[in-house]
PyMOL commands that place a pseudoatom at each C-alpha (Angstrom):
pseudoatom trace, name=CA, resn=MET, resi=1, chain=A, elem=C, hetatm=0, pos=[-7.550, -23.889, 2.913]
pseudoatom trace, name=CA, resn=SER, resi=2, chain=A, elem=C, hetatm=0, pos=[-9.625, -21.113, 0.747]
pseudoatom trace, name=CA, resn=ILE, resi=3, chain=A, elem=C, hetatm=0, pos=[-6.749, -19.486, 0.714]
pseudoatom trace, name=CA, resn=ALA, resi=4, chain=A, elem=C, hetatm=0, pos=[-3.878, -19.447, -1.392]
pseudoatom trace, name=CA, resn=ILE, resi=5, chain=A, elem=C, hetatm=0, pos=[-0.506, -19.596, -0.542]
pseudoatom trace, name=CA, resn=LYS, resi=6, chain=A, elem=C, hetatm=0, pos=[2.667, -18.621, -2.803]
pseudoatom trace, name=CA, resn=LEU, resi=7, chain=A, elem=C, hetatm=0, pos=[6.383, -18.570, -1.642]
pseudoatom trace, name=CA, resn=VAL, resi=8, chain=A, elem=C, hetatm=0, pos=[8.621, -16.618, -3.907]
pseudoatom trace, name=CA, resn=CYS, resi=9, chain=A, elem=C, hetatm=0, pos=[12.368, -18.101, -4.105]
pseudoatom trace, name=CA, resn=ALA, resi=10, chain=A, elem=C, hetatm=0, pos=[14.702, -17.041, -5.946]
pseudoatom trace, name=CA, resn=THR, resi=11, chain=A, elem=C, hetatm=0, pos=[18.178, -19.466, -6.115]
pseudoatom trace, name=CA, resn=ARG, resi=12, chain=A, elem=C, hetatm=0, pos=[21.299, -19.783, -7.473]
pseudoatom trace, name=CA, resn=VAL, resi=13, chain=A, elem=C, hetatm=0, pos=[21.036, -23.253, -8.563]
pseudoatom trace, name=CA, resn=ASN, resi=14, chain=A, elem=C, hetatm=0, pos=[18.928, -24.463, -11.450]
pseudoatom trace, name=CA, resn=ALA, resi=15, chain=A, elem=C, hetatm=0, pos=[15.344, -26.104, -10.924]
pseudoatom trace, name=CA, resn=GLU, resi=16, chain=A, elem=C, hetatm=0, pos=[16.121, -29.429, -10.628]
pseudoatom trace, name=CA, resn=GLN, resi=17, chain=A, elem=C, hetatm=0, pos=[18.868, -28.249, -8.241]
pseudoatom trace, name=CA, resn=PHE, resi=18, chain=A, elem=C, hetatm=0, pos=[16.499, -26.422, -5.787]
pseudoatom trace, name=CA, resn=ALA, resi=19, chain=A, elem=C, hetatm=0, pos=[14.758, -29.642, -5.211]
pseudoatom trace, name=CA, resn=THR, resi=20, chain=A, elem=C, hetatm=0, pos=[17.220, -32.151, -3.844]
pseudoatom trace, name=CA, resn=HIS, resi=21, chain=A, elem=C, hetatm=0, pos=[20.232, -29.599, -3.260]
pseudoatom trace, name=CA, resn=THR, resi=22, chain=A, elem=C, hetatm=0, pos=[18.500, -26.453, -0.783]
pseudoatom trace, name=CA, resn=ALA, resi=23, chain=A, elem=C, hetatm=0, pos=[16.892, -26.611, 2.233]
pseudoatom trace, name=CA, resn=LEU, resi=24, chain=A, elem=C, hetatm=0, pos=[13.948, -25.093, 0.890]
pseudoatom trace, name=CA, resn=GLY, resi=25, chain=A, elem=C, hetatm=0, pos=[13.626, -28.119, -1.922]
pseudoatom trace, name=CA, resn=ARG, resi=26, chain=A, elem=C, hetatm=0, pos=[13.677, -30.750, 0.439]
pseudoatom trace, name=CA, resn=SER, resi=27, chain=A, elem=C, hetatm=0, pos=[11.176, -29.192, 3.194]
pseudoatom trace, name=CA, resn=LEU, resi=28, chain=A, elem=C, hetatm=0, pos=[8.485, -28.514, 0.182]
pseudoatom trace, name=CA, resn=ALA, resi=29, chain=A, elem=C, hetatm=0, pos=[9.534, -31.788, -0.766]
pseudoatom trace, name=CA, resn=LEU, resi=30, chain=A, elem=C, hetatm=0, pos=[7.897, -33.272, 1.583]
pseudoatom trace, name=CA, resn=PHE, resi=31, chain=A, elem=C, hetatm=0, pos=[4.291, -31.004, 1.768]
pseudoatom trace, name=CA, resn=GLN, resi=32, chain=A, elem=C, hetatm=0, pos=[1.754, -32.420, -0.623]
pseudoatom trace, name=CA, resn=LEU, resi=33, chain=A, elem=C, hetatm=0, pos=[-0.859, -29.082, -0.208]
pseudoatom trace, name=CA, resn=PRO, resi=34, chain=A, elem=C, hetatm=0, pos=[-2.994, -27.998, -2.803]
pseudoatom trace, name=CA, resn=PHE, resi=35, chain=A, elem=C, hetatm=0, pos=[-3.792, -24.363, -1.785]
pseudoatom trace, name=CA, resn=ALA, resi=36, chain=A, elem=C, hetatm=0, pos=[0.394, -23.640, -1.702]
pseudoatom trace, name=CA, resn=THR, resi=37, chain=A, elem=C, hetatm=0, pos=[2.296, -23.247, -4.876]
pseudoatom trace, name=CA, resn=LEU, resi=38, chain=A, elem=C, hetatm=0, pos=[6.070, -22.658, -4.974]
pseudoatom trace, name=CA, resn=ARG, resi=39, chain=A, elem=C, hetatm=0, pos=[6.514, -19.264, -7.186]
pseudoatom trace, name=CA, resn=LEU, resi=40, chain=A, elem=C, hetatm=0, pos=[11.071, -20.454, -8.330]
pseudoatom trace, name=CA, resn=PHE, resi=41, chain=A, elem=C, hetatm=0, pos=[13.333, -18.196, -9.648]
pseudoatom trace, name=CA, resn=PRO, resi=42, chain=A, elem=C, hetatm=0, pos=[16.372, -20.904, -10.715]
pseudoatom trace, name=CA, resn=SER, resi=43, chain=A, elem=C, hetatm=0, pos=[19.785, -19.694, -11.785]
pseudoatom trace, name=CA, resn=ASN, resi=44, chain=A, elem=C, hetatm=0, pos=[18.981, -16.215, -10.595]
pseudoatom trace, name=CA, resn=VAL, resi=45, chain=A, elem=C, hetatm=0, pos=[21.567, -13.095, -10.940]
pseudoatom trace, name=CA, resn=ASP, resi=46, chain=A, elem=C, hetatm=0, pos=[18.433, -10.742, -10.508]
pseudoatom trace, name=CA, resn=GLY, resi=47, chain=A, elem=C, hetatm=0, pos=[18.388, -8.817, -6.595]
pseudoatom trace, name=CA, resn=LEU, resi=48, chain=A, elem=C, hetatm=0, pos=[15.838, -10.210, -4.869]
pseudoatom trace, name=CA, resn=PRO, resi=49, chain=A, elem=C, hetatm=0, pos=[13.627, -6.994, -5.377]
pseudoatom trace, name=CA, resn=GLN, resi=50, chain=A, elem=C, hetatm=0, pos=[13.398, -7.316, -8.614]
pseudoatom trace, name=CA, resn=VAL, resi=51, chain=A, elem=C, hetatm=0, pos=[12.104, -10.998, -8.310]
pseudoatom trace, name=CA, resn=TYR, resi=52, chain=A, elem=C, hetatm=0, pos=[9.662, -10.324, -5.605]
pseudoatom trace, name=CA, resn=ASN, resi=53, chain=A, elem=C, hetatm=0, pos=[8.388, -7.520, -7.437]
pseudoatom trace, name=CA, resn=ARG, resi=54, chain=A, elem=C, hetatm=0, pos=[7.744, -9.647, -10.547]
pseudoatom trace, name=CA, resn=VAL, resi=55, chain=A, elem=C, hetatm=0, pos=[5.391, -12.110, -8.147]
pseudoatom trace, name=CA, resn=LEU, resi=56, chain=A, elem=C, hetatm=0, pos=[3.431, -8.781, -7.315]
pseudoatom trace, name=CA, resn=ARG, resi=57, chain=A, elem=C, hetatm=0, pos=[2.809, -7.939, -10.756]
pseudoatom trace, name=CA, resn=GLU, resi=58, chain=A, elem=C, hetatm=0, pos=[1.984, -11.205, -11.384]
pseudoatom trace, name=CA, resn=SER, resi=59, chain=A, elem=C, hetatm=0, pos=[-0.214, -11.168, -8.184]
pseudoatom trace, name=CA, resn=VAL, resi=60, chain=A, elem=C, hetatm=0, pos=[-3.007, -8.046, -9.381]
pseudoatom trace, name=CA, resn=GLY, resi=61, chain=A, elem=C, hetatm=0, pos=[-6.711, -10.319, -9.782]
pseudoatom trace, name=CA, resn=ASN, resi=62, chain=A, elem=C, hetatm=0, pos=[-5.125, -13.536, -8.663]
pseudoatom trace, name=CA, resn=PRO, resi=63, chain=A, elem=C, hetatm=0, pos=[-4.442, -12.802, -4.385]
pseudoatom trace, name=CA, resn=ALA, resi=64, chain=A, elem=C, hetatm=0, pos=[-2.351, -15.289, -2.444]
pseudoatom trace, name=CA, resn=ILE, resi=65, chain=A, elem=C, hetatm=0, pos=[-0.401, -14.221, 0.484]
pseudoatom trace, name=CA, resn=LEU, resi=66, chain=A, elem=C, hetatm=0, pos=[2.608, -14.084, -0.229]
pseudoatom trace, name=CA, resn=VAL, resi=67, chain=A, elem=C, hetatm=0, pos=[6.157, -15.842, 1.308]
pseudoatom trace, name=CA, resn=PHE, resi=68, chain=A, elem=C, hetatm=0, pos=[9.306, -14.142, 0.376]
pseudoatom trace, name=CA, resn=ILE, resi=69, chain=A, elem=C, hetatm=0, pos=[11.305, -16.556, 1.654]
pseudoatom trace, name=CA, resn=HIS, resi=70, chain=A, elem=C, hetatm=0, pos=[15.651, -17.501, 1.179]
pseudoatom trace, name=CA, resn=ASP, resi=71, chain=A, elem=C, hetatm=0, pos=[16.467, -20.895, -0.087]
pseudoatom trace, name=CA, resn=ASP, resi=72, chain=A, elem=C, hetatm=0, pos=[18.582, -21.869, 3.021]
pseudoatom trace, name=CA, resn=VAL, resi=73, chain=A, elem=C, hetatm=0, pos=[15.142, -22.071, 4.949]
pseudoatom trace, name=CA, resn=HIS, resi=74, chain=A, elem=C, hetatm=0, pos=[14.413, -25.789, 6.154]
pseudoatom trace, name=CA, resn=LEU, resi=75, chain=A, elem=C, hetatm=0, pos=[10.690, -24.976, 6.917]
pseudoatom trace, name=CA, resn=VAL, resi=76, chain=A, elem=C, hetatm=0, pos=[10.342, -28.132, 9.771]
pseudoatom trace, name=CA, resn=ASP, resi=77, chain=A, elem=C, hetatm=0, pos=[7.215, -27.120, 11.154]
pseudoatom trace, name=CA, resn=PHE, resi=78, chain=A, elem=C, hetatm=0, pos=[4.009, -29.653, 9.869]
pseudoatom trace, name=CA, resn=PHE, resi=79, chain=A, elem=C, hetatm=0, pos=[1.489, -26.186, 10.189]
pseudoatom trace, name=CA, resn=TRP, resi=80, chain=A, elem=C, hetatm=0, pos=[2.945, -23.388, 8.685]
pseudoatom trace, name=CA, resn=PRO, resi=81, chain=A, elem=C, hetatm=0, pos=[-0.172, -22.691, 6.507]
pseudoatom trace, name=CA, resn=GLN, resi=82, chain=A, elem=C, hetatm=0, pos=[-2.412, -22.694, 9.555]
pseudoatom trace, name=CA, resn=ARG, resi=83, chain=A, elem=C, hetatm=0, pos=[0.212, -20.441, 11.346]
pseudoatom trace, name=CA, resn=LEU, resi=84, chain=A, elem=C, hetatm=0, pos=[0.227, -18.165, 8.307]
pseudoatom trace, name=CA, resn=VAL, resi=85, chain=A, elem=C, hetatm=0, pos=[-2.775, -17.317, 8.346]
pseudoatom trace, name=CA, resn=ASP, resi=86, chain=A, elem=C, hetatm=0, pos=[-3.416, -16.685, 12.119]
pseudoatom trace, name=CA, resn=GLY, resi=87, chain=A, elem=C, hetatm=0, pos=[-0.561, -14.310, 12.078]
pseudoatom trace, name=CA, resn=LEU, resi=88, chain=A, elem=C, hetatm=0, pos=[-2.143, -12.687, 8.737]
pseudoatom trace, name=CA, resn=ASN, resi=89, chain=A, elem=C, hetatm=0, pos=[-4.996, -12.453, 10.792]
pseudoatom trace, name=CA, resn=LYS, resi=90, chain=A, elem=C, hetatm=0, pos=[-3.372, -10.155, 13.584]
pseudoatom trace, name=CA, resn=PHE, resi=91, chain=A, elem=C, hetatm=0, pos=[-0.519, -8.551, 11.622]
pseudoatom trace, name=CA, resn=ASP, resi=92, chain=A, elem=C, hetatm=0, pos=[-0.585, -7.067, 8.096]
pseudoatom trace, name=CA, resn=VAL, resi=93, chain=A, elem=C, hetatm=0, pos=[3.183, -8.478, 7.972]
pseudoatom trace, name=CA, resn=ILE, resi=94, chain=A, elem=C, hetatm=0, pos=[4.786, -11.566, 9.299]
pseudoatom trace, name=CA, resn=GLY, resi=95, chain=A, elem=C, hetatm=0, pos=[8.168, -12.556, 10.069]
pseudoatom trace, name=CA, resn=LEU, resi=96, chain=A, elem=C, hetatm=0, pos=[9.866, -14.794, 12.269]
pseudoatom trace, name=CA, resn=VAL, resi=97, chain=A, elem=C, hetatm=0, pos=[12.667, -12.415, 14.222]
pseudoatom trace, name=CA, resn=GLY, resi=98, chain=A, elem=C, hetatm=0, pos=[12.348, -8.649, 14.507]
pseudoatom trace, name=CA, resn=ASN, resi=99, chain=A, elem=C, hetatm=0, pos=[12.913, -6.093, 16.459]
pseudoatom trace, name=CA, resn=ARG, resi=100, chain=A, elem=C, hetatm=0, pos=[10.498, -3.683, 17.880]
pseudoatom trace, name=CA, resn=ARG, resi=101, chain=A, elem=C, hetatm=0, pos=[12.187, -0.194, 17.617]
pseudoatom trace, name=CA, resn=ARG, resi=102, chain=A, elem=C, hetatm=0, pos=[14.253, 1.172, 14.855]
pseudoatom trace, name=CA, resn=ALA, resi=103, chain=A, elem=C, hetatm=0, pos=[17.187, 3.535, 15.682]
pseudoatom trace, name=CA, resn=THR, resi=104, chain=A, elem=C, hetatm=0, pos=[19.336, 6.207, 14.260]
pseudoatom trace, name=CA, resn=ARG, resi=105, chain=A, elem=C, hetatm=0, pos=[21.613, 4.236, 11.657]
pseudoatom trace, name=CA, resn=GLN, resi=106, chain=A, elem=C, hetatm=0, pos=[20.422, 0.852, 12.987]
pseudoatom trace, name=CA, resn=PRO, resi=107, chain=A, elem=C, hetatm=0, pos=[22.028, -1.361, 9.683]
pseudoatom trace, name=CA, resn=GLY, resi=108, chain=A, elem=C, hetatm=0, pos=[20.199, -4.776, 10.754]
pseudoatom trace, name=CA, resn=TRP, resi=109, chain=A, elem=C, hetatm=0, pos=[17.139, -5.644, 12.991]
pseudoatom trace, name=CA, resn=MET, resi=110, chain=A, elem=C, hetatm=0, pos=[20.002, -7.346, 15.758]
pseudoatom trace, name=CA, resn=PHE, resi=111, chain=A, elem=C, hetatm=0, pos=[22.570, -4.317, 16.235]
pseudoatom trace, name=CA, resn=VAL, resi=112, chain=A, elem=C, hetatm=0, pos=[22.911, -0.464, 16.483]
pseudoatom trace, name=CA, resn=ASP, resi=113, chain=A, elem=C, hetatm=0, pos=[25.622, 0.372, 14.439]
pseudoatom trace, name=CA, resn=ASP, resi=114, chain=A, elem=C, hetatm=0, pos=[28.025, -0.942, 11.563]
pseudoatom trace, name=CA, resn=LYS, resi=115, chain=A, elem=C, hetatm=0, pos=[30.193, -2.378, 14.161]
pseudoatom trace, name=CA, resn=GLN, resi=116, chain=A, elem=C, hetatm=0, pos=[27.405, -5.130, 14.660]
pseudoatom trace, name=CA, resn=THR, resi=117, chain=A, elem=C, hetatm=0, pos=[26.647, -4.064, 18.326]
pseudoatom trace, name=CA, resn=PRO, resi=118, chain=A, elem=C, hetatm=0, pos=[24.052, -5.914, 19.335]
pseudoatom trace, name=CA, resn=ASP, resi=119, chain=A, elem=C, hetatm=0, pos=[20.754, -4.108, 20.344]
pseudoatom trace, name=CA, resn=ALA, resi=120, chain=A, elem=C, hetatm=0, pos=[19.131, -3.933, 23.950]
pseudoatom trace, name=CA, resn=ALA, resi=121, chain=A, elem=C, hetatm=0, pos=[17.825, -7.982, 24.175]
pseudoatom trace, name=CA, resn=GLU, resi=122, chain=A, elem=C, hetatm=0, pos=[14.359, -6.269, 26.114]
pseudoatom trace, name=CA, resn=ASN, resi=123, chain=A, elem=C, hetatm=0, pos=[14.044, -5.165, 21.859]
pseudoatom trace, name=CA, resn=PHE, resi=124, chain=A, elem=C, hetatm=0, pos=[14.017, -8.893, 19.912]
pseudoatom trace, name=CA, resn=SER, resi=125, chain=A, elem=C, hetatm=0, pos=[11.256, -10.696, 19.699]
pseudoatom trace, name=CA, resn=GLY, resi=126, chain=A, elem=C, hetatm=0, pos=[10.904, -14.328, 17.711]
pseudoatom trace, name=CA, resn=VAL, resi=127, chain=A, elem=C, hetatm=0, pos=[12.434, -17.416, 17.412]
pseudoatom trace, name=CA, resn=VAL, resi=128, chain=A, elem=C, hetatm=0, pos=[14.848, -19.441, 14.681]
pseudoatom trace, name=CA, resn=ALA, resi=129, chain=A, elem=C, hetatm=0, pos=[17.170, -22.648, 14.335]
pseudoatom trace, name=CA, resn=HIS, resi=130, chain=A, elem=C, hetatm=0, pos=[20.386, -22.249, 13.175]
pseudoatom trace, name=CA, resn=GLY, resi=131, chain=A, elem=C, hetatm=0, pos=[22.009, -25.377, 10.958]
pseudoatom trace, name=CA, resn=GLY, resi=132, chain=A, elem=C, hetatm=0, pos=[22.170, -27.317, 8.418]
pseudoatom trace, name=CA, resn=GLY, resi=133, chain=A, elem=C, hetatm=0, pos=[18.508, -29.752, 9.144]
pseudoatom trace, name=CA, resn=TRP, resi=134, chain=A, elem=C, hetatm=0, pos=[16.767, -31.124, 12.499]
pseudoatom trace, name=CA, resn=PRO, resi=135, chain=A, elem=C, hetatm=0, pos=[18.422, -31.222, 14.780]
pseudoatom trace, name=CA, resn=PRO, resi=136, chain=A, elem=C, hetatm=0, pos=[19.651, -27.515, 14.475]
pseudoatom trace, name=CA, resn=ARG, resi=137, chain=A, elem=C, hetatm=0, pos=[22.926, -26.278, 15.495]
pseudoatom trace, name=CA, resn=THR, resi=138, chain=A, elem=C, hetatm=0, pos=[21.625, -23.966, 18.038]
pseudoatom trace, name=CA, resn=ILE, resi=139, chain=A, elem=C, hetatm=0, pos=[17.908, -22.538, 18.485]
pseudoatom trace, name=CA, resn=ASN, resi=140, chain=A, elem=C, hetatm=0, pos=[18.150, -18.183, 19.214]
pseudoatom trace, name=CA, resn=TYR, resi=141, chain=A, elem=C, hetatm=0, pos=[15.280, -17.573, 20.840]
pseudoatom trace, name=CA, resn=TYR, resi=142, chain=A, elem=C, hetatm=0, pos=[15.536, -13.657, 20.905]
pseudoatom trace, name=CA, resn=GLY, resi=143, chain=A, elem=C, hetatm=0, pos=[12.159, -12.567, 22.274]
pseudoatom trace, name=CA, resn=PRO, resi=144, chain=A, elem=C, hetatm=0, pos=[8.447, -13.433, 22.843]
pseudoatom trace, name=CA, resn=SER, resi=145, chain=A, elem=C, hetatm=0, pos=[6.971, -13.695, 19.078]
pseudoatom trace, name=CA, resn=CYS, resi=146, chain=A, elem=C, hetatm=0, pos=[3.319, -12.397, 18.312]
pseudoatom trace, name=CA, resn=LEU, resi=147, chain=A, elem=C, hetatm=0, pos=[4.483, -9.144, 18.972]
pseudoatom trace, name=CA, resn=GLU, resi=148, chain=A, elem=C, hetatm=0, pos=[4.406, -5.865, 16.637]
pseudoatom trace, name=CA, resn=VAL, resi=149, chain=A, elem=C, hetatm=0, pos=[7.739, -4.807, 16.157]
pseudoatom trace, name=CA, resn=LYS, resi=150, chain=A, elem=C, hetatm=0, pos=[9.610, -2.308, 13.571]
pseudoatom trace, name=CA, resn=ILE, resi=151, chain=A, elem=C, hetatm=0, pos=[12.458, -4.882, 12.072]
pseudoatom trace, name=CA, resn=ILE, resi=152, chain=A, elem=C, hetatm=0, pos=[11.139, -8.036, 10.558]
pseudoatom trace, name=CA, resn=ASP, resi=153, chain=A, elem=C, hetatm=0, pos=[14.601, -10.326, 9.101]
pseudoatom trace, name=CA, resn=GLY, resi=154, chain=A, elem=C, hetatm=0, pos=[14.079, -10.542, 5.133]
pseudoatom trace, name=CA, resn=LEU, resi=155, chain=A, elem=C, hetatm=0, pos=[14.588, -14.687, 5.633]
pseudoatom trace, name=CA, resn=MET, resi=156, chain=A, elem=C, hetatm=0, pos=[11.505, -15.192, 5.648]
pseudoatom trace, name=CA, resn=MET, resi=157, chain=A, elem=C, hetatm=0, pos=[8.063, -12.329, 4.971]
pseudoatom trace, name=CA, resn=ALA, resi=158, chain=A, elem=C, hetatm=0, pos=[4.707, -12.766, 4.297]
pseudoatom trace, name=CA, resn=ALA, resi=159, chain=A, elem=C, hetatm=0, pos=[1.589, -11.165, 3.646]
pseudoatom trace, name=CA, resn=HIS, resi=160, chain=A, elem=C, hetatm=0, pos=[-1.393, -10.560, 1.274]
pseudoatom trace, name=CA, resn=SER, resi=161, chain=A, elem=C, hetatm=0, pos=[-0.650, -9.829, -2.063]
pseudoatom trace, name=CA, resn=GLU, resi=162, chain=A, elem=C, hetatm=0, pos=[-3.857, -7.835, -1.538]
pseudoatom trace, name=CA, resn=THR, resi=163, chain=A, elem=C, hetatm=0, pos=[-2.947, -5.679, 1.516]
pseudoatom trace, name=CA, resn=LEU, resi=164, chain=A, elem=C, hetatm=0, pos=[0.699, -5.159, -1.103]
pseudoatom trace, name=CA, resn=LEU, resi=165, chain=A, elem=C, hetatm=0, pos=[-1.266, -3.899, -4.065]
pseudoatom trace, name=CA, resn=SER, resi=166, chain=A, elem=C, hetatm=0, pos=[-3.928, -1.795, -2.105]
pseudoatom trace, name=CA, resn=ARG, resi=167, chain=A, elem=C, hetatm=0, pos=[-1.273, 0.644, -0.266]
pseudoatom trace, name=CA, resn=GLY, resi=168, chain=A, elem=C, hetatm=0, pos=[1.474, 0.708, -3.134]
pseudoatom trace, name=CA, resn=ILE, resi=169, chain=A, elem=C, hetatm=0, pos=[4.323, -1.411, -1.714]
pseudoatom trace, name=CA, resn=ASP, resi=170, chain=A, elem=C, hetatm=0, pos=[6.976, -3.659, -3.461]
pseudoatom trace, name=CA, resn=PHE, resi=171, chain=A, elem=C, hetatm=0, pos=[10.442, -3.005, -3.474]
pseudoatom trace, name=CA, resn=ASP, resi=172, chain=A, elem=C, hetatm=0, pos=[12.990, -0.412, -4.183]
pseudoatom trace, name=CA, resn=GLU, resi=173, chain=A, elem=C, hetatm=0, pos=[15.153, -2.139, -7.488]
pseudoatom trace, name=CA, resn=ARG, resi=174, chain=A, elem=C, hetatm=0, pos=[18.118, 0.032, -5.508]
pseudoatom trace, name=CA, resn=PHE, resi=175, chain=A, elem=C, hetatm=0, pos=[18.741, -2.635, -3.300]
pseudoatom trace, name=CA, resn=ASP, resi=176, chain=A, elem=C, hetatm=0, pos=[19.764, -6.356, -3.900]
pseudoatom trace, name=CA, resn=PHE, resi=177, chain=A, elem=C, hetatm=0, pos=[20.719, -9.236, -1.325]
pseudoatom trace, name=CA, resn=ASP, resi=178, chain=A, elem=C, hetatm=0, pos=[20.799, -6.224, 1.424]
pseudoatom trace, name=CA, resn=PHE, resi=179, chain=A, elem=C, hetatm=0, pos=[19.193, -3.779, 3.312]
pseudoatom trace, name=CA, resn=TYR, resi=180, chain=A, elem=C, hetatm=0, pos=[15.996, -4.631, 1.038]
pseudoatom trace, name=CA, resn=ASP, resi=181, chain=A, elem=C, hetatm=0, pos=[14.061, -6.343, 4.179]
pseudoatom trace, name=CA, resn=LEU, resi=182, chain=A, elem=C, hetatm=0, pos=[15.109, -3.161, 6.156]
pseudoatom trace, name=CA, resn=ASP, resi=183, chain=A, elem=C, hetatm=0, pos=[13.667, -0.713, 3.011]
pseudoatom trace, name=CA, resn=PHE, resi=184, chain=A, elem=C, hetatm=0, pos=[10.356, -2.670, 2.970]
pseudoatom trace, name=CA, resn=CYS, resi=185, chain=A, elem=C, hetatm=0, pos=[9.754, -2.918, 6.852]
pseudoatom trace, name=CA, resn=ARG, resi=186, chain=A, elem=C, hetatm=0, pos=[10.265, 1.387, 6.385]
pseudoatom trace, name=CA, resn=ARG, resi=187, chain=A, elem=C, hetatm=0, pos=[7.668, 1.656, 4.095]
pseudoatom trace, name=CA, resn=ALA, resi=188, chain=A, elem=C, hetatm=0, pos=[5.472, -0.338, 5.260]
pseudoatom trace, name=CA, resn=GLU, resi=189, chain=A, elem=C, hetatm=0, pos=[5.549, 1.334, 7.956]
pseudoatom trace, name=CA, resn=GLU, resi=190, chain=A, elem=C, hetatm=0, pos=[5.488, 4.722, 6.493]
pseudoatom trace, name=CA, resn=LYS, resi=191, chain=A, elem=C, hetatm=0, pos=[1.942, 3.104, 4.899]
pseudoatom trace, name=CA, resn=GLY, resi=192, chain=A, elem=C, hetatm=0, pos=[0.624, 2.829, 8.088]
pseudoatom trace, name=CA, resn=LEU, resi=193, chain=A, elem=C, hetatm=0, pos=[0.594, -1.494, 8.268]
pseudoatom trace, name=CA, resn=ARG, resi=194, chain=A, elem=C, hetatm=0, pos=[1.130, -3.385, 10.789]
pseudoatom trace, name=CA, resn=MET, resi=195, chain=A, elem=C, hetatm=0, pos=[4.533, -5.987, 11.209]
pseudoatom trace, name=CA, resn=GLY, resi=196, chain=A, elem=C, hetatm=0, pos=[4.995, -8.519, 13.644]
pseudoatom trace, name=CA, resn=THR, resi=197, chain=A, elem=C, hetatm=0, pos=[6.401, -11.632, 14.813]
pseudoatom trace, name=CA, resn=TRP, resi=198, chain=A, elem=C, hetatm=0, pos=[4.673, -15.056, 14.375]
pseudoatom trace, name=CA, resn=PRO, resi=199, chain=A, elem=C, hetatm=0, pos=[6.040, -18.634, 15.922]
pseudoatom trace, name=CA, resn=ILE, resi=200, chain=A, elem=C, hetatm=0, pos=[6.865, -20.025, 12.223]
pseudoatom trace, name=CA, resn=GLN, resi=201, chain=A, elem=C, hetatm=0, pos=[9.704, -22.905, 13.035]
pseudoatom trace, name=CA, resn=VAL, resi=202, chain=A, elem=C, hetatm=0, pos=[12.439, -22.745, 10.593]
pseudoatom trace, name=CA, resn=VAL, resi=203, chain=A, elem=C, hetatm=0, pos=[16.103, -23.978, 10.341]
pseudoatom trace, name=CA, resn=HIS, resi=204, chain=A, elem=C, hetatm=0, pos=[18.497, -20.823, 8.437]
pseudoatom trace, name=CA, resn=GLU, resi=205, chain=A, elem=C, hetatm=0, pos=[21.707, -22.678, 7.489]
pseudoatom trace, name=CA, resn=SER, resi=206, chain=A, elem=C, hetatm=0, pos=[22.498, -19.062, 6.366]
pseudoatom trace, name=CA, resn=VAL, resi=207, chain=A, elem=C, hetatm=0, pos=[24.108, -16.811, 10.162]
pseudoatom trace, name=CA, resn=GLY, resi=208, chain=A, elem=C, hetatm=0, pos=[24.422, -13.347, 7.432]
pseudoatom trace, name=CA, resn=ASP, resi=209, chain=A, elem=C, hetatm=0, pos=[27.467, -11.893, 6.239]
pseudoatom trace, name=CA, resn=PHE, resi=210, chain=A, elem=C, hetatm=0, pos=[27.805, -8.200, 7.745]
pseudoatom trace, name=CA, resn=ASP, resi=211, chain=A, elem=C, hetatm=0, pos=[30.536, -6.922, 6.776]
pseudoatom trace, name=CA, resn=SER, resi=212, chain=A, elem=C, hetatm=0, pos=[31.405, -7.723, 3.038]
pseudoatom trace, name=CA, resn=ALA, resi=213, chain=A, elem=C, hetatm=0, pos=[32.415, -5.031, 0.629]
pseudoatom trace, name=CA, resn=ARG, resi=214, chain=A, elem=C, hetatm=0, pos=[29.023, -5.622, -0.871]
pseudoatom trace, name=CA, resn=TRP, resi=215, chain=A, elem=C, hetatm=0, pos=[27.159, -4.993, 2.120]
pseudoatom trace, name=CA, resn=ARG, resi=216, chain=A, elem=C, hetatm=0, pos=[29.597, -1.647, 2.876]
pseudoatom trace, name=CA, resn=ARG, resi=217, chain=A, elem=C, hetatm=0, pos=[27.473, -0.598, -0.707]
pseudoatom trace, name=CA, resn=GLY, resi=218, chain=A, elem=C, hetatm=0, pos=[24.715, -1.436, 0.956]
pseudoatom trace, name=CA, resn=TYR, resi=219, chain=A, elem=C, hetatm=0, pos=[24.643, 0.459, 4.003]
pseudoatom trace, name=CA, resn=GLU, resi=220, chain=A, elem=C, hetatm=0, pos=[25.545, 3.126, 2.371]
pseudoatom trace, name=CA, resn=ARG, resi=221, chain=A, elem=C, hetatm=0, pos=[22.720, 3.146, 0.068]
pseudoatom trace, name=CA, resn=TYR, resi=222, chain=A, elem=C, hetatm=0, pos=[19.759, 3.342, 2.228]
pseudoatom trace, name=CA, resn=PHE, resi=223, chain=A, elem=C, hetatm=0, pos=[20.943, 5.812, 4.368]
pseudoatom trace, name=CA, resn=ASP, resi=224, chain=A, elem=C, hetatm=0, pos=[21.726, 7.967, 1.790]
pseudoatom trace, name=CA, resn=LYS, resi=225, chain=A, elem=C, hetatm=0, pos=[18.045, 7.221, 1.175]
pseudoatom trace, name=CA, resn=TRP, resi=226, chain=A, elem=C, hetatm=0, pos=[16.603, 7.756, 4.502]
pseudoatom trace, name=CA, resn=GLY, resi=227, chain=A, elem=C, hetatm=0, pos=[19.026, 9.538, 5.895]
pseudoatom trace, name=CA, resn=SER, resi=228, chain=A, elem=C, hetatm=0, pos=[18.708, 7.986, 9.552]
for i in range(1, 228): cmd.bond("trace and resi %d" % i, "trace and resi %d" % (i + 1))
show_as sticks, trace
zoom trace
């Protein structure tokens, strides 16, 4: 494979613990891929946009497929590098699950309001499993993959670095661990990028925290910025 792939991950544990104690670290230890590297931010306390923007700046003159991914994701797809390439041949930005529409005051790809009311099923796209490994606890089929969407879940998002840099798209650092993905998708949409879901098999350990004080602050900050 001629294209370089760089996985970007921030983790609260140190580098040694990442390799043995995190889902992503244990997964990557199984792959010996000369064209894929890991840009790890161990013992991280910075918001994800700060970390991701640092890698974008590092990518000037060093193009790669950037995979922004959480540390609690088990990569169980043997063919994930080829699937990334295939997905980015169709879309500018890809993820695993998302929503085909964006509604007023929508706080996440699954919900239409801050009471966590689910959107209509026909608007969903993608598949992701949840649990502590393989076999997973559940496999959540939200809808067919390979569809254009307006919102992608931030657990895993990928794009060519040159695509983002050429359009002046980065991550808004006023967000930290919540709403950065919604904001990123809106900025990508404004710049005319096509976003879509792609079938890459993972198991996600987290189901999200949608009602914490931090999440509430992010919710208000997001709508203060966008107004809807």
